[in-house]
ZADO-1210 file (C-alpha; in nm, 4 decimals, padded with zeros to 6 digits):
<atoms>
<atom x="-04.7743" y="02.0573" z="-03.2675" code="MET" pos="1"/>
<atom x="-04.7254" y="02.2665" z="-03.5797" code="THR" pos="2"/>
<atom x="-04.4225" y="02.4944" z="-03.5933" code="ASP" pos="3"/>
<atom x="-04.5770" y="02.8359" z="-03.6658" code="LEU" pos="4"/>
<atom x="-04.2431" y="02.9735" z="-03.7900" code="ARG" pos="5"/>
<atom x="-04.2639" y="02.7801" z="-04.1156" code="THR" pos="6"/>
<atom x="-04.4327" y="02.9093" z="-04.4287" code="ALA" pos="7"/>
<atom x="-04.8112" y="02.8834" z="-04.4057" code="PRO" pos="8"/>
<atom x="-04.9847" y="02.6039" z="-04.5881" code="LEU" pos="9"/>
<atom x="-05.2450" y="02.6921" z="-04.8499" code="PRO" pos="10"/>
<atom x="-05.6011" y="02.7177" z="-04.7253" code="ALA" pos="11"/>
<atom x="-05.8198" y="02.4121" z="-04.7836" code="LEU" pos="12"/>
<atom x="-06.1479" y="02.5803" z="-04.6913" code="TYR" pos="13"/>
<atom x="-06.3970" y="02.6628" z="-04.8139" code="PRO" pos="14"/>
<atom x="-06.4560" y="02.3431" z="-05.0059" code="LEU" pos="15"/>
<atom x="-06.6515" y="02.3333" z="-05.3303" code="PRO" pos="16"/>
<atom x="-07.0182" y="02.3247" z="-05.2352" code="ARG" pos="17"/>
<atom x="-07.1761" y="01.9847" z="-05.3072" code="PRO" pos="18"/>
<atom x="-07.5417" y="01.9287" z="-05.3921" code="ALA" pos="19"/>
<atom x="-07.5589" y="01.7097" z="-05.0798" code="ASP" pos="20"/>
<atom x="-07.3086" y="01.6133" z="-04.8114" code="ASP" pos="21"/>
<atom x="-07.3921" y="01.3325" z="-04.5685" code="ASP" pos="22"/>
<atom x="-07.1221" y="01.4587" z="-04.3306" code="ARG" pos="23"/>
<atom x="-07.2996" y="01.7894" z="-04.2658" code="PHE" pos="24"/>
<atom x="-07.5571" y="01.6737" z="-04.0115" code="THR" pos="25"/>
<atom x="-07.7391" y="01.8073" z="-03.7097" code="PHE" pos="26"/>
<atom x="-07.5077" y="01.5828" z="-03.5070" code="GLY" pos="27"/>
<atom x="-07.2070" y="01.7753" z="-03.6399" code="LEU" pos="28"/>
<atom x="-07.3627" y="02.1027" z="-03.5238" code="VAL" pos="29"/>
<atom x="-07.4367" y="01.9554" z="-03.1785" code="ILE" pos="30"/>
<atom x="-07.0778" y="01.8278" z="-03.1561" code="ASP" pos="31"/>
<atom x="-06.9487" y="02.1772" z="-03.2380" code="MET" pos="32"/>
<atom x="-07.1778" y="02.3254" z="-02.9733" code="ALA" pos="33"/>
<atom x="-07.0330" y="02.0769" z="-02.7219" code="ASP" pos="34"/>
<atom x="-06.6770" y="02.1758" z="-02.8177" code="VAL" pos="35"/>
<atom x="-06.7601" y="02.5417" z="-02.7585" code="LEU" pos="36"/>
<atom x="-06.9034" y="02.4544" z="-02.4156" code="LYS" pos="37"/>
<atom x="-06.5925" y="02.2487" z="-02.3291" code="LEU" pos="38"/>
<atom x="-06.3814" y="02.5546" z="-02.4071" code="HIS" pos="39"/>
<atom x="-06.5752" y="02.7669" z="-02.1605" code="GLY" pos="40"/>
<atom x="-06.8361" y="02.9288" z="-02.3841" code="PHE" pos="41"/>
<atom x="-07.1957" y="02.9382" z="-02.2622" code="PRO" pos="42"/>
<atom x="-07.3963" y="02.6313" z="-02.3630" code="PRO" pos="43"/>
<atom x="-07.6147" y="02.6712" z="-02.6693" code="ILE" pos="44"/>
<atom x="-07.9732" y="02.6228" z="-02.5601" code="ARG" pos="45"/>
<atom x="-08.1882" y="02.8093" z="-02.8109" code="SER" pos="46"/>
<atom x="-08.2878" y="02.6949" z="-03.1557" code="GLY" pos="47"/>
<atom x="-08.1877" y="03.0344" z="-03.2931" code="THR" pos="48"/>
<atom x="-07.8319" y="02.9923" z="-03.1663" code="ASP" pos="49"/>
<atom x="-07.8117" y="02.6397" z="-03.3112" code="LEU" pos="50"/>
<atom x="-07.9239" y="02.7671" z="-03.6515" code="VAL" pos="51"/>
<atom x="-07.6684" y="03.0499" z="-03.6362" code="ARG" pos="52"/>
<atom x="-07.3929" y="02.8004" z="-03.5506" code="LEU" pos="53"/>
<atom x="-07.5086" y="02.5737" z="-03.8354" code="GLN" pos="54"/>
<atom x="-07.4970" y="02.8634" z="-04.0830" code="LEU" pos="55"/>
<atom x="-07.1546" y="02.9773" z="-03.9628" code="ALA" pos="56"/>
<atom x="-07.0180" y="02.6259" z="-03.9983" code="LEU" pos="57"/>
<atom x="-07.1761" y="02.5862" z="-04.3421" code="PHE" pos="58"/>
<atom x="-07.0224" y="02.9134" z="-04.4628" code="HIS" pos="59"/>
<atom x="-06.6822" y="02.8120" z="-04.3273" code="PHE" pos="60"/>
<atom x="-06.6942" y="02.4698" z="-04.4926" code="LEU" pos="61"/>
<atom x="-06.8469" y="02.5444" z="-04.8320" code="TYR" pos="62"/>
<atom x="-06.7833" y="02.8013" z="-05.1019" code="ASP" pos="63"/>
<atom x="-07.1225" y="02.9488" z="-05.1941" code="PRO" pos="64"/>
<atom x="-07.0000" y="03.0285" z="-05.5474" code="ASP" pos="65"/>
<atom x="-06.8985" y="02.6756" z="-05.6453" code="SER" pos="66"/>
<atom x="-07.0313" y="02.3258" z="-05.6793" code="GLY" pos="67"/>
<atom x="-07.3701" y="02.1823" z="-05.7573" code="GLU" pos="68"/>
<atom x="-07.5773" y="02.4298" z="-05.5560" code="ALA" pos="69"/>
<atom x="-07.4677" y="02.7292" z="-05.7639" code="SER" pos="70"/>
<atom x="-07.5891" y="02.5807" z="-06.0937" code="ARG" pos="71"/>
</atoms>
């Protein structure tokens, strides 16, 4: 476990936005939905909620002002 009394590490996210990333899949979004359910959140059952989770994850992971997509 990390000792929270030490100086904070620099943030690694968001990452530079690639033109394509094979790691960012529908399976990743489903896995995240499962993690939320395991932690006691209501299960995600609607397509709208899955899209919102996908967008939130995308915005956490990737900087919209960098990388291939901003060119």
